[in-house]
C-alpha positions in Angstrom: 157.9 -15.9 49.6 161.4 -14.5 50.3 161.8 -10.8 51.1 165.0 -8.9 51.5 165.4 -5.5 53.2 168.2 -3.1 52.3 168.0 0.1 54.3 170.8 1.9 52.5 171.0 0.6 48.9 173.5 2.1 46.5 174.8 2.5 43.0 178.2 0.8 43.0 180.6 2.5 40.6 183.3 -0.1 40.2 186.4 1.3 38.5 189.9 0.2 37.6 192.6 2.9 37.6 196.1 1.9 36.6 198.9 3.6 38.5 196.6 5.6 40.8 198.2 8.7 42.3 196.7 11.0 44.9 196.5 14.7 44.1 196.5 14.0 40.3 193.9 13.5 37.6 193.5 9.7 37.2 191.6 8.1 34.4 189.8 4.8 34.5 190.8 1.9 32.4 187.6 -0.1 33.2 184.3 0.7 34.8 181.0 -0.9 35.7 177.8 0.5 37.4 175.6 -1.9 39.4 172.9 -1.7 42.0 174.3 -2.6 45.3 173.5 -3.2 49.0 173.6 -6.5 50.8 170.0 -7.3 50.7 169.7 -6.4 47.0 172.7 -8.7 46.3 171.0 -11.5 48.1 167.9 -10.8 46.0 169.8 -10.9 42.7 171.6 -14.2 43.5 168.3 -15.8 44.7 166.7 -14.8 41.4 169.7 -16.2 39.5 169.2 -19.5 41.4 165.5 -19.6 40.5 164.0 -18.3 43.7 161.5 -15.6 43.3 161.7 -12.8 45.9 160.9 -9.2 46.6 163.5 -6.5 47.5 162.3 -3.9 50.1 164.1 -0.9 51.4 164.4 2.9 50.9 165.5 4.8 47.8 165.8 8.5 47.0 166.6 10.8 44.1 167.8 10.0 40.7 170.2 7.4 42.1 167.2 5.7 43.7 165.4 5.6 40.3 168.5 3.9 38.8 168.8 1.3 41.6 165.1 0.3 41.1 165.6 0.2 37.3 168.7 -1.9 37.4 167.2 -4.4 39.9 164.1 -4.8 37.8 166.1 -5.2 34.7 167.8 -8.2 36.4 164.4 -9.7 37.2 164.2 -8.8 40.8 160.7 -7.8 42.1 161.0 -4.5 44.0 158.8 -2.7 46.4 161.0 0.2 47.6 159.8 3.1 49.7 160.8 6.6 48.3 162.4 9.1 50.6 162.1 12.7 49.8 165.2 14.0 51.5 168.7 13.2 50.2 169.7 10.7 47.5 170.6 7.0 47.5 174.3 6.4 47.9 176.9 6.2 45.2 179.8 3.9 46.3 183.1 4.1 44.4 185.1 0.9 44.5 188.6 1.0 43.2 189.3 -2.6 42.1 193.0 -1.9 41.3 193.7 -0.7 44.8 193.2 -3.6 47.2 189.7 -3.0 48.8 189.7 0.8 48.5 186.2 2.2 48.6 184.5 5.6 49.0 180.9 5.0 50.3 178.1 7.6 50.3 175.8 8.6 53.1 172.4 7.7 51.9 169.0 9.5 52.4 167.3 10.7 55.6 164.8 8.0 56.7 161.9 9.6 58.7 159.6 8.0 61.2 156.8 8.0 58.7 159.0 6.1 56.2 159.8 3.5 58.9 156.1 3.1 59.6 155.5 2.4 55.9 158.2 -0.3 56.0 156.6 -1.8 59.1 153.2 -1.9 57.4 154.7 -3.9 54.5 156.4 -6.3 56.9 153.2 -6.8 58.8 151.8 -8.6 55.7 154.4 -11.4 56.1 153.0 -14.7 57.3 154.0 -18.3 58.2 156.5 -19.8 55.8 157.8 -16.5 54.5 161.6 -15.7 54.7 162.9 -12.3 55.6 166.6 -11.2 55.1 167.8 -8.2 56.9 171.2 -7.3 55.6 173.8 -4.5 55.8 174.3 -1.2 57.4 171.7 1.4 58.2 171.6 5.2 57.6 172.6 7.4 60.5 169.1 8.8 60.6 167.7 5.4 61.7 167.4 4.0 65.2 170.3 1.7 66.0 168.0 -1.1 67.2 165.9 -1.2 64.1 166.7 -4.9 63.3 165.7 -6.0 66.8 162.5 -3.9 66.6 161.5 -5.7 63.4 162.2 -9.1 64.9 160.3 -8.3 68.1 157.3 -7.1 65.9 157.3 -10.3 63.8 157.7 -12.8 66.7 155.3 -15.7 66.8 154.5 -15.7 63.1 156.8 -18.6 62.1 158.8 -16.4 59.7 162.4 -17.4 59.0 164.5 -14.4 59.6 168.1 -14.1 58.4 170.4 -11.3 59.7 173.7 -10.4 58.0 175.0 -7.4 59.8 177.9 -6.3 62.0 178.3 -5.2 65.6 175.3 -4.4 67.7 173.0 -4.6 64.7 173.7 -8.3 64.9 174.1 -8.9 68.6 170.9 -7.0 69.5 168.7 -9.5 67.5 170.0 -12.7 69.1 167.4 -12.8 71.9 164.7 -13.0 69.1 166.3 -16.2 67.7 167.1 -15.5 64.1 167.0 -18.5 61.8 170.4 -17.6 60.4 173.2 -15.2 61.0 176.3 -14.9 58.9 179.3 -13.2 60.6 182.7 -13.3 59.0 185.9 -14.0 60.9 186.7 -10.3 61.5 183.2 -9.6 62.8 183.5 -12.5 65.3 186.8 -11.0 66.5 185.2 -7.6 66.9 182.1 -8.9 68.8 184.2 -10.9 71.3 187.3 -8.7 71.3 189.6 -11.6 70.5 192.1 -12.7 67.9 191.0 -15.8 66.1 193.9 -18.1 65.2 192.2 -21.1 63.7 189.0 -23.0 62.8 188.6 -24.3 66.3 188.3 -20.7 67.6 185.7 -20.0 64.8 183.6 -22.9 66.0 183.9 -21.8 69.7 182.7 -18.2 69.0 180.1 -19.3 66.6 178.7 -21.6 69.3 178.6 -18.6 71.7 176.4 -16.7 69.2 174.2 -19.8 69.0 173.9 -20.0 72.7 172.9 -16.3 72.8 170.0 -17.1 70.5 170.8 -17.7 66.9 169.5 -21.0 65.4 172.2 -21.4 62.7 175.6 -19.6 62.6 177.3 -19.5 59.2 180.8 -18.0 59.3 182.5 -16.9 56.1 186.3 -17.2 56.1 187.3 -16.0 52.7 190.0 -18.1 51.2 189.8 -20.5 54.1 186.2 -21.5 53.3 183.5 -21.5 56.0 182.0 -23.1 59.0 178.4 -23.8 59.9 177.1 -24.5 63.4 173.6 -25.7 62.7 170.4 -25.7 64.8 170.4 -29.5 65.1 173.8 -29.5 66.8 176.0 -30.4 63.8 179.1 -28.5 62.9 180.3 -28.5 59.3 183.4 -27.1 57.7 184.5 -26.8 54.1 187.6 -25.5 52.4 187.3 -22.8 49.7 187.0 -24.2 46.2 189.8 -23.5 43.8 189.5 -20.6 41.6 190.9 -17.1 40.7 189.6 -14.3 42.9 188.1 -11.6 40.6 185.7 -9.7 42.8 185.0 -10.1 46.5 182.1 -7.6 46.5 178.9 -9.5 47.2 180.6 -12.8 48.0 179.2 -12.9 51.5 175.7 -12.0 50.3 175.9 -14.7 47.7 176.7 -17.1 50.6 173.5 -16.2 52.3 171.5 -16.6 49.1 173.2 -19.9 48.5 172.4 -21.2 52.0 168.7 -20.2 51.5 168.7 -21.9 48.1 169.9 -25.1 49.6 167.7 -25.0 52.7 164.5 -24.2 50.8 165.2 -26.9 48.3 166.2 -29.7 50.7 165.7 -28.7 54.4 169.2 -30.2 54.9 171.7 -28.1 56.8 174.6 -29.9 55.1 173.1 -29.1 51.6 172.4 -25.5 52.6 176.0 -25.1 53.7 177.3 -26.7 50.5 175.3 -24.3 48.4 176.3 -21.4 50.6 180.0 -22.1 50.0 179.4 -22.7 46.3 177.5 -19.4 45.6 179.9 -17.3 47.7 182.9 -18.7 45.9 181.3 -18.5 42.5 180.6 -14.8 42.9 184.2 -14.3 44.1 185.4 -16.0 40.9 183.2 -13.9 38.7 183.1 -10.2 37.7 179.5 -10.2 38.7 177.2 -12.0 41.1 177.1 -15.7 40.4 174.7 -17.3 37.9 173.2 -20.7 38.5 175.5 -22.3 36.0 178.6 -20.8 37.7 177.4 -21.9 41.1 176.6 -25.4 40.0 180.1 -25.8 38.6 181.6 -24.7 41.9 179.2 -26.8 44.0 180.7 -30.0 42.6 184.0 -29.0 44.3 182.5 -28.3 47.7 182.9 -31.2 50.2 181.5 -30.4 53.6 183.0 -32.3 56.6 181.4 -32.8 60.0 183.8 -31.7 62.7 184.0 -34.6 65.2 183.8 -33.7 68.8 182.7 -30.2 67.9 179.9 -30.3 70.4 182.4 -30.4 73.3 184.1 -27.2 72.3 
């Protein structure tokens, strides 16, 4: 069974405002309301790709009720823990103003709520997959991801981590099955400027040497790179298409990788599906469907990078 954890899920209010002006009343010309959060996005794409899974995490207030309702309506199994203090986030995303967002805070997560989550995770066993994705509320310990991985050591659970900064680097000693930094996150971790694909491979290999089994790097319009656990390095250009919505594209890439891996146990196939699902979501107003991903998959041609092991 696949489980995803979203510590700070949200209602994503996605709006288009023509000719936005500060200090003035602006009216929307288009709007959508979706349940959001990186783990939930992974759950929704996995479900679309035919992989049953359960979404875990914390919700609170009327917005938490709506997150749960929206996820269930999309066919995702949920087992959220309800917080009593605060409300789940509302994130406002202005699609007509390049990448502009206003993100809420989220509820207060107490030690008792954390214990409840740990109790749920203690039921996982060999062969299960756990996806830890996204940011955490300020009320939570900064090392929560590494605490979870330490607790689950030795159970042969495949753990995927998609997070930034120390949330990511702290888990490396516990050997996650997959991590998925993007190019900017690599630069922030190593305090460098990445100028090309060779640099991406070099710093992905450093993350692998620090403990990650597989390092999948999303590069937006430049495609992606995979440094796999068996020593191979793959690259692929981004498929051709019109960018409509970048929200959730990276999460879709994670879901695509898992779809390919669980279906074939081939790193090349997992990488191909990761690129396909990430790109298909970027080309859609919503997260990708199986039909959309399959159409993009036919465009993806992974290439092994010769001599990459010497970099």
